[in-house]
N, C-alpha and C positions, 0 to 999 in steps of 0.2 A: 662558194656554191652555195646557192638559196635551196634548202629544204621544204617541202610541205608536202601535207599529207592528206589524202580524199578520206575522210570519216566513215561518209556515208558509202563507197565500196568496200572497205574495211572486213576483214572475213575473220578478222581476231587471230589471223596462225599464229603468232606470236615472233616471227619469224626474223621481223626489225629487231625485237628487243634483243633477241639474242645475239644477232649480230653488230647491231651497234647502242648498247645502251645507254652510254654518253649521252645520245641523241634521241632515241626515241624510249617510251614509256607508254603502259597501257591506262585506260581511265577506269572506272568502274566496271564497265560494258566491257573489258577486253579491246576497244577500240584503239586504235594508234593516234598518240599525243606526241608532235615533236617537240624535244623540250628544247632541243639548238637550231634553231633554221639556220643561223651562219656557222656553222661546227670549223673547230678552227683544221686547217690543211691536212695534221696527221688523224685526223678523222676520216678523213675523206675517201679512203680505199673501203670502211666499215661499212660508210654510209653508202658508197658505190653497190658494195657489196649488197646490202637491204633492200635496197630499189631493187635490183634482180632479182633477188629472191623472192621478193613479193607477189603471190602465185595471182592477185587480181591487179597488181601496175600500184596502187594506192597513192606511193612513194613518189612525189616527181623531184625533179634535181634539176635545176637552172645553174649551169657556169655560168660563174660571173666575171671577167675581164681586170 
């Protein structure tokens, strides 16, 4: 899994940080920051949940084989 986020479309809802704090954080303006672009497998469900809950769909997941 590879995680990216579009900071330009982020609306500072903070849902990603609540859903997967090991992977997401916020900068001083509240915009999403990806801490772990290649999260370990045990965090994948939380990352998927964070992506689904993002109101602007700013979080992108690429499944790697």
